[in-house]
C-alpha positions as CSV (number, residue, x, y, z in Angstrom):
1,X,-33.8,13.6,20.6
2,X,-30.2,14.6,21.1
3,X,-29.2,11.2,19.8
4,X,-30.4,12.1,16.4
5,X,-27.4,14.4,16.1
6,X,-25.0,11.5,16.8
7,X,-23.3,10.4,13.6
8,X,-23.4,6.7,14.5
9,X,-27.1,6.9,15.3
10,X,-27.7,8.6,12.0
11,X,-25.8,6.0,10.1
12,X,-27.7,3.2,11.9
13,X,-31.1,4.8,11.0
14,X,-30.0,5.3,7.4
15,X,-28.9,1.7,7.0
16,X,-32.0,0.3,8.7
17,X,-34.2,2.2,6.2
18,X,-32.0,1.9,3.2
19,X,-31.5,5.6,3.0
20,X,-28.6,7.3,1.2
21,X,-27.9,11.0,0.7
22,X,-29.2,12.4,-2.6
23,X,-26.8,15.2,-3.7
24,X,-29.4,16.7,-6.1
25,X,-31.6,17.5,-3.1
26,X,-28.8,19.2,-1.2
27,X,-29.2,16.9,1.9
28,X,-27.0,17.7,4.9
29,X,-28.1,16.4,8.3
30,X,-27.3,18.5,11.4
31,X,-25.0,16.8,13.8
32,X,-24.2,19.7,16.1
33,X,-26.8,19.3,19.0
34,X,-26.9,23.0,19.9
35,X,-28.1,24.2,16.4
36,X,-31.7,23.2,16.2
37,X,-32.7,24.3,19.7
38,X,-31.3,27.7,18.9
39,X,-33.1,27.9,15.6
40,X,-36.4,27.0,17.3
41,X,-35.9,29.4,20.2
42,X,-34.8,32.3,18.1
43,X,-37.7,31.7,15.7
44,X,-39.9,33.2,18.4
45,X,-42.3,30.3,18.7
46,X,-45.0,30.2,21.3
47,X,-47.3,27.3,22.4
48,X,-50.2,28.8,20.4
49,X,-48.3,29.2,17.1
50,X,-48.2,27.1,13.9
51,X,-45.0,26.4,12.0
52,X,-44.3,25.4,8.4
53,X,-41.0,23.5,8.0
54,X,-39.4,23.1,4.6
55,X,-37.6,19.7,4.6
56,X,-37.4,17.5,7.6
57,X,-34.1,15.7,7.3
58,X,-34.4,13.0,10.0
59,X,-36.5,15.2,12.2
60,X,-34.0,17.0,14.5
61,X,-35.3,20.5,13.9
62,X,-38.9,19.2,13.5
63,X,-38.9,17.8,17.0
64,X,-37.5,21.0,18.5
65,X,-40.3,23.0,16.7
66,X,-42.9,20.6,17.9
67,X,-41.8,21.0,21.5
68,X,-42.5,24.7,21.3
69,X,-45.4,25.2,18.9
70,X,-49.0,24.1,18.8
71,X,-48.6,22.5,15.4
72,X,-45.9,21.8,12.8
73,X,-46.5,21.1,9.2
74,X,-43.4,19.8,7.4
75,X,-43.2,19.7,3.6
76,X,-40.7,17.1,2.5
77,X,-39.9,16.4,-1.1
78,X,-38.0,13.1,-0.5
79,X,-40.5,10.3,0.2
80,X,-37.6,8.0,1.2
81,X,-37.4,9.9,4.5
82,X,-41.0,9.2,5.6
83,X,-40.2,5.7,7.1
84,X,-37.3,7.4,9.0
85,X,-39.6,10.2,10.2
86,X,-42.3,7.8,11.3
87,X,-39.7,6.4,13.6
88,X,-37.9,9.5,14.8
89,X,-41.0,11.6,15.4
90,X,-43.3,8.9,16.8
91,X,-43.5,10.6,20.2
92,X,-45.2,13.7,18.8
93,X,-48.9,14.1,17.9
94,X,-48.7,17.7,16.7
95,X,-46.7,17.1,13.5
96,X,-48.1,16.7,10.0
97,X,-45.8,15.5,7.2
98,X,-46.7,16.3,3.6
99,X,-44.9,14.8,0.6
100,X,-44.5,17.6,-1.9
101,X,-42.2,20.3,-3.4
102,X,-42.6,23.6,-1.4
103,X,-42.6,25.5,-4.7
104,X,-45.7,23.5,-5.8
105,X,-47.7,23.7,-2.6
106,X,-50.8,25.9,-2.4
107,X,-49.6,27.7,0.7
108,X,-52.6,30.0,1.2
109,X,-54.9,27.0,1.2
110,X,-52.5,25.0,3.5
111,X,-52.4,27.8,6.0
112,X,-56.1,28.3,6.0
113,X,-56.8,24.6,6.5
114,X,-54.0,23.6,8.9
115,X,-53.5,26.7,11.2
116,X,-57.0,28.0,12.0
117,X,-56.7,30.8,14.5
118,X,-52.9,30.5,14.8
119,X,-50.1,32.9,14.1
120,X,-47.8,31.2,11.6
121,X,-44.1,31.3,11.0
122,X,-41.6,29.3,8.8
123,X,-38.5,27.6,10.2
124,X,-36.2,25.4,8.1
125,X,-32.7,24.3,7.2
126,X,-33.0,25.1,3.5
127,X,-31.1,23.3,0.7
128,X,-28.5,25.6,-0.7
129,X,-29.3,25.1,-4.3
130,X,-32.8,26.5,-4.1
131,X,-32.6,29.0,-1.2
132,X,-33.6,32.2,-3.0
133,X,-36.5,30.7,-5.0
134,X,-38.0,29.3,-1.8
135,X,-37.6,32.5,0.2
136,X,-39.0,34.7,-2.6
137,X,-41.9,32.2,-3.2
138,X,-42.8,32.6,0.5
139,X,-42.6,36.4,0.4
140,X,-44.2,37.1,-3.0
141,X,-47.4,35.3,-2.1
142,X,-48.0,37.8,0.8
143,X,-48.9,34.9,3.1
144,X,-50.2,35.5,6.6
145,X,-46.9,34.6,8.2
146,X,-45.1,36.4,11.0
147,X,-41.5,35.5,10.2
148,X,-39.1,33.2,8.3
149,X,-36.2,31.7,10.2
150,X,-33.9,29.6,8.1
151,X,-30.4,28.3,7.8
152,X,-28.7,29.1,4.5
153,X,-25.3,29.3,3.0
154,X,-23.3,32.0,4.7
155,X,-22.7,33.8,1.4
156,X,-26.4,33.8,0.8
157,X,-27.1,35.1,4.3
158,X,-24.7,38.0,3.7
159,X,-26.4,38.9,0.4
160,X,-29.9,38.6,1.8
161,X,-29.2,40.8,4.9
162,X,-26.9,43.3,3.2
163,X,-27.7,47.0,3.6
164,X,-27.8,49.4,0.7
165,X,-24.4,50.8,-0.1
166,X,-22.5,47.7,0.9
167,X,-20.6,45.4,-1.5
168,X,-22.8,42.4,-0.7
169,X,-26.0,44.3,-1.5
170,X,-27.7,42.9,-4.6
171,X,-31.2,42.4,-6.2
172,X,-32.2,39.8,-3.6
173,X,-31.3,42.3,-0.8
174,X,-33.5,44.9,-2.2
175,X,-36.4,42.5,-3.0
176,X,-36.4,41.0,0.5
177,X,-36.2,44.5,2.2
178,X,-39.5,45.3,0.5
179,X,-41.3,42.5,2.4
180,X,-39.3,42.0,5.6
181,X,-36.5,43.1,7.9
182,X,-33.7,40.6,7.6
183,X,-31.0,39.8,10.3
184,X,-28.3,37.3,10.7
185,X,-28.8,35.4,14.0
186,X,-25.7,33.2,14.2
187,X,-23.1,31.4,12.0
188,X,-22.8,27.6,11.7
189,X,-19.6,25.9,10.7
190,X,-19.6,23.3,7.9
191,X,-18.4,20.7,10.5
192,X,-21.9,20.9,12.0
193,X,-23.3,18.8,9.2
194,X,-23.2,15.2,7.9
195,X,-22.0,15.1,5.2
196,X,-20.2,18.4,5.6
197,X,-20.9,21.0,2.8
198,X,-18.1,22.9,1.2
199,X,-19.0,26.2,2.9
200,X,-20.2,27.5,6.3
201,X,-23.8,28.4,6.9
202,X,-25.8,31.0,8.9
203,X,-29.2,31.2,10.4
204,X,-31.2,34.3,9.4
205,X,-34.6,35.7,10.4
206,X,-36.9,37.7,8.2
207,X,-39.5,39.5,10.2
208,X,-42.3,40.5,7.8
209,X,-43.5,44.1,7.7
210,X,-47.0,44.7,9.1
211,X,-47.5,47.1,6.3
212,X,-45.3,48.1,3.3
213,X,-42.5,50.5,4.0
214,X,-43.1,52.1,0.6
215,X,-46.1,52.5,-1.6
216,X,-45.9,50.6,-4.9
217,X,-48.7,50.3,-7.5
218,X,-46.8,48.1,-9.8
219,X,-44.7,45.5,-7.9
220,X,-43.8,43.6,-11.0
221,X,-42.3,46.7,-12.5
222,X,-40.3,47.5,-9.4
223,X,-38.7,44.1,-9.3
224,X,-37.9,44.4,-13.0
225,X,-36.1,47.7,-12.2
226,X,-34.3,46.1,-9.3
227,X,-33.1,43.2,-11.4
228,X,-32.1,45.5,-14.2
229,X,-30.2,47.9,-12.0
230,X,-28.1,45.0,-10.6
231,X,-27.7,43.2,-13.9
232,X,-24.2,44.6,-14.4
233,X,-22.9,45.7,-11.1
234,X,-19.9,47.7,-12.4
235,X,-22.0,49.9,-14.6
236,X,-24.0,53.0,-13.5
237,X,-27.8,52.9,-13.1
238,X,-28.0,55.1,-16.2
239,X,-26.5,52.3,-18.3
240,X,-28.2,49.4,-16.7
241,X,-31.6,50.9,-16.5
242,X,-31.5,52.3,-20.0
243,X,-30.7,48.9,-21.3
244,X,-32.9,46.7,-19.1
245,X,-36.0,49.1,-19.4
246,X,-35.6,49.7,-23.1
247,X,-35.6,53.5,-22.6
248,X,-33.1,55.9,-24.3
249,X,-30.3,57.2,-22.1
250,X,-31.6,60.7,-22.4
251,X,-35.0,59.7,-21.1
252,X,-33.5,57.4,-18.4
253,X,-31.3,60.3,-17.2
254,X,-34.3,62.5,-16.9
255,X,-36.2,59.9,-14.9
256,X,-33.2,59.3,-12.6
257,X,-32.6,63.0,-12.0
258,X,-36.3,63.7,-11.4
259,X,-36.2,61.6,-8.2
260,X,-33.1,63.4,-7.0
261,X,-30.5,60.7,-7.9
262,X,-27.2,60.9,-9.8
263,X,-26.9,59.0,-13.0
264,X,-23.4,58.0,-11.9
265,X,-24.6,55.9,-9.0
266,X,-24.4,52.1,-9.0
267,X,-27.3,50.0,-7.9
268,X,-25.9,49.0,-4.6
269,X,-26.1,52.6,-3.4
270,X,-29.9,52.8,-3.9
271,X,-32.4,52.4,-1.1
272,X,-35.8,50.8,-1.2
273,X,-37.3,54.2,-1.3
274,X,-35.1,55.1,-4.3
275,X,-36.4,52.0,-6.2
276,X,-40.0,52.9,-5.3
277,X,-39.5,56.5,-6.7
278,X,-37.9,55.1,-9.9
279,X,-40.8,52.7,-10.2
280,X,-43.4,55.5,-10.1
281,X,-41.5,57.5,-12.7
282,X,-41.0,54.6,-15.1
283,X,-44.6,53.7,-14.7
284,X,-45.6,57.3,-15.7
285,X,-43.2,57.2,-18.6
286,X,-44.7,53.9,-20.0
287,X,-48.3,55.2,-19.6
288,X,-48.0,58.7,-20.9
């Protein structure tokens, strides 16, 4: 399978099947032969596990996953790639290709039907333009999956894995920390792709929590608070939360102080536990 990372082989396969890159789908094929084996290995696969892959490209990562897992289900939105994949993955009998948009797939049903009795994880080289929606879609459904190992734009990786109090920390960091423990596994240079993107990438792993780190009765409200707190990063949480939650500054200050926080803090300084406490207090305020 190493030949599938050879630029001349890729061009030959593309020409044979009349395939051209579609910019709107963020297609960049991996040409560095060391990348996909590392993703598959660090994804923690075992011979008894099932894997969901988002997007197959020409099947380089798909093949590496299939070597290590019991079954791979790949969801590919571009049907022009299926003749290519029929050729490049013909030696494997544990791969199922599904033509669909990952954001439209009934994932609970897919997992129940395709991975009976298996632990499941997600591994993928995600298109940059839709990274956050895909990751949050996977997390918010509370799927029975063990981990998500994906390649994303380096800047996105820094945001997703940022710790509270750091400059990179944002709403996505806080939201993901509610569901999983994120870590950057390794960086990938833009020269590892064909065509090369404008920026470098990184592979990250999100290990899902066995149980929630904080107790939240109203998840929807918490995520509204998180988004509101980060909506204007230079402003204090007193200003951003008063505005986004439609609560007077006096009442907002009371809520913030009641959980032991200063009204002068900015959102990046808040921990997941802080957001949980604020959620309980705002919930009480709205329901009093």
